[in-house]
C-alpha positions in Angstrom: 15.3 -31.6 2.9 15.3 -29.8 6.2 18.7 -27.9 6.4 18.1 -27.0 10.1 18.2 -23.3 9.5 14.8 -22.4 10.9 15.1 -19.7 13.5 18.8 -19.3 13.0 20.2 -15.7 12.8 22.0 -14.9 9.5 24.0 -11.8 8.5 24.6 -11.2 4.8 26.6 -8.3 3.8 26.1 -6.6 0.4 22.8 -8.3 0.0 20.6 -5.8 -2.1 21.3 -7.3 -5.5 22.6 -10.2 -7.4 24.3 -13.0 -5.4 24.0 -11.3 -1.9 20.2 -10.8 -2.4 19.8 -14.5 -3.6 21.6 -15.6 -0.6 19.5 -13.6 1.8 16.3 -14.8 0.2 17.4 -18.5 0.3 18.1 -18.4 4.0 14.7 -16.7 4.6 13.0 -19.3 2.6 14.5 -21.9 5.0 13.0 -20.1 7.9 16.1 -18.1 9.0 16.0 -14.6 10.4 18.1 -12.4 8.2 20.1 -9.1 8.5 21.2 -7.4 5.3 23.2 -4.3 4.4 24.2 -2.4 1.2 25.1 1.1 0.2 22.0 1.7 -2.0 18.8 2.4 0.1 16.3 1.7 -2.7 17.5 -1.7 -3.8 18.1 -2.5 -0.1 14.5 -1.8 0.8 13.1 -3.8 -2.1 15.1 -6.8 -1.0 14.1 -6.3 2.7 10.4 -6.3 1.7 10.9 -9.5 -0.3 12.6 -11.1 2.7 9.8 -9.9 5.1 7.2 -11.8 3.0 8.8 -15.0 3.8 7.8 -14.6 7.5 11.0 -14.3 9.5 12.7 -11.4 11.2 14.5 -9.0 8.9 16.9 -6.2 9.6 18.2 -3.9 6.9 20.5 -0.9 7.1 22.5 1.1 4.6 26.3 0.5 5.2 29.5 1.1 3.4 31.3 -2.1 4.6 34.7 -0.6 3.7 34.2 1.9 6.7 35.1 0.0 9.7 32.9 2.1 12.2 29.9 1.7 9.8 30.3 -2.0 9.6 30.6 -2.4 13.3 27.5 -0.3 13.8 25.5 -2.5 11.3 26.7 -5.8 12.9 25.6 -4.6 16.3 22.2 -3.5 15.0 21.9 -6.8 13.2 22.8 -8.8 16.5 20.1 -6.7 18.5 17.4 -7.1 15.8 17.9 -10.9 15.4 18.5 -11.8 18.9 21.2 -14.3 17.9 23.7 -14.7 15.2 24.6 -18.3 13.9 25.9 -17.5 10.3 28.0 -14.7 8.7 28.2 -14.4 4.9 30.8 -12.0 3.7 29.7 -11.1 0.2 30.5 -7.6 -1.1 33.2 -6.6 -3.5 34.8 -3.3 -4.2 35.4 -4.5 -7.9 38.8 -3.0 -8.0 39.1 -3.7 -11.7 41.6 -0.9 -12.3 45.3 -1.4 -11.5 46.0 1.8 -9.7 45.8 3.3 -6.2 42.0 3.6 -6.2 41.4 0.0 -7.5 43.6 -1.4 -4.8 42.3 0.7 -2.1 38.7 -0.2 -2.9 39.6 -3.9 -3.2 41.4 -4.0 0.2 38.9 -2.2 2.2 35.9 -4.0 0.8 37.0 -7.4 -0.3 39.6 -8.1 2.5 39.2 -5.9 5.6 35.5 -5.9 5.7 35.3 -9.8 6.0 38.2 -9.7 8.4 36.6 -7.2 10.6 33.2 -8.8 10.4 34.7 -12.2 11.4 36.4 -10.5 14.3 33.0 -9.2 15.4 30.8 -12.0 14.9 32.9 -14.9 16.1 32.2 -14.3 19.8 28.5 -14.4 19.0 28.8 -17.6 17.2 30.7 -19.2 20.0 28.0 -18.0 22.4 25.6 -20.1 20.4 27.7 -23.3 20.5 29.1 -22.8 17.1 28.2 -21.4 13.7 29.3 -20.8 10.2 31.2 -18.1 8.3 31.4 -18.0 4.6 33.4 -15.8 2.4 32.2 -15.1 -1.1 35.5 -15.1 -3.4 35.8 -15.7 -7.0 37.4 -18.1 -9.4 39.6 -15.0 -10.3 41.3 -15.7 -6.9 42.3 -19.2 -8.2 44.3 -18.1 -11.3 46.1 -15.3 -13.1 44.1 -12.3 -13.6 43.1 -10.6 -16.8 45.0 -7.5 -17.7 44.1 -4.6 -15.5 42.3 -6.6 -12.7 45.2 -7.7 -10.6 43.7 -6.1 -7.4 40.4 -7.9 -7.8 42.2 -11.3 -8.2 44.7 -10.8 -5.4 42.1 -9.8 -2.8 39.9 -12.7 -3.8 43.0 -15.0 -3.3 43.5 -13.3 0.1 39.9 -14.4 1.0 40.5 -18.0 0.2 43.6 -18.0 2.4 41.9 -16.1 5.3 39.1 -18.6 5.2 41.4 -21.6 5.5 43.4 -20.1 8.3 40.2 -19.2 10.1 38.8 -22.7 9.6 41.7 -24.3 11.4 41.8 -21.6 14.2 38.0 -21.6 14.9 37.4 -25.4 14.6 37.8 -25.9 18.4 35.0 -23.4 18.9 32.7 -25.3 16.7 32.8 -22.6 14.1 33.1 -23.8 10.5 34.7 -21.3 7.8 34.3 -22.1 4.1 34.8 -20.1 0.9 32.6 -20.0 -2.3 34.3 -19.1 -5.6 31.7 -18.1 -8.1 32.4 -18.0 -11.7 30.6 -15.4 -14.1 27.3 -14.8 -12.7 24.8 -12.8 -14.8 21.8 -10.9 -13.4 20.0 -7.7 -14.1 22.1 -4.6 -13.4 25.1 -6.7 -12.7 28.6 -6.6 -13.9 28.1 -9.1 -16.8 24.9 -7.4 -18.0 26.9 -4.2 -18.4 29.7 -6.0 -20.2 27.2 -7.6 -22.5 25.9 -4.1 -23.4 29.1 -2.3 -23.7 31.7 -5.1 -24.8 29.8 -7.9 -26.4 32.9 -9.4 -28.0 34.5 -9.8 -24.5 31.2 -11.1 -23.1 31.1 -13.7 -25.8 34.7 -14.7 -25.2 34.1 -15.5 -21.6 30.9 -17.2 -22.3 32.7 -19.5 -24.7 35.1 -20.5 -21.9 32.1 -22.0 -19.9 31.4 -25.6 -20.9 27.6 -25.3 -20.1 27.4 -22.6 -22.6 25.8 -20.0 -20.2 26.6 -17.8 -17.4 25.6 -18.7 -13.8 22.6 -17.5 -11.9 22.7 -15.9 -8.4 20.4 -18.6 -7.2 22.9 -21.3 -8.0 25.5 -19.6 -5.8 23.0 -19.1 -3.1 22.0 -22.9 -3.0 25.6 -23.8 -2.4 26.0 -21.2 0.4 22.9 -22.3 2.3 24.1 -25.9 2.2 27.5 -25.1 3.5 25.9 -22.9 6.3 23.6 -25.8 7.3 23.9 -28.6 9.8 24.0 -31.0 6.8 27.5 -29.6 6.1 28.6 -30.3 9.8 31.9 -31.8 8.7 32.8 -29.4 6.0 35.3 -26.6 6.9 38.3 -25.1 5.2 36.7 -25.8 1.8 36.9 -23.7 -1.3 34.0 -24.6 -3.5 34.0 -23.1 -7.0 30.3 -22.6 -8.4 31.3 -21.9 -11.8 30.1 -24.6 -14.4 33.6 -25.7 -14.9 34.7 -22.2 -16.0 37.9 -22.7 -13.9 39.6 -25.8 -15.3 42.6 -26.3 -13.0 43.0 -29.4 -10.8 43.3 -27.1 -7.7 
């Protein structure tokens, strides 16, 4: 299926590993030009090289998205390098899994204010192209009560869901669609769940037992949903929260 993404300019924040990397590669495979950022230079360069092999333009820069000035500079550089911006994917998380000042500060800066600031910045560029798509990567943790100690992570992921719905309504007259993806537990090398498996297998197994399919998700499975939502095939889909979780979240809403 041709998703109509060839030649489009796509920005993916937090894209050196895991879900972000898979999203960036999926867009590049569709013929899009891609800009990525992350804090770690080595993994970022590895992903940039993978994207470049797929043939489109690629721009990569190290960036702490929780720093407003740094994020702004990255976005300006991405716009200049790609020549156009049609899609913004807000992916990174501060993983505020401690219920203290540090956990909340990291979560608010990275999970909330970075997507908010990036949306402010990119919306005029999308409007100039006649429309576009913004997608927030939230979590099923934002849809239900949190586990002990991770209230900050759950709260900011819920805020992302709310922000995406409000922006969907506000930006629809400009031809800009805003949606939100809520991944479940996604396992990949060097990721959160791989570390949990090594350090606390009992907890890993407990979470695994809650997934009817009997396995963790893969980054590529999230990426496939993101690419579809950003494409012209989803032209009448906006304001949606889409869990990608193998029925890990079991509520009706």
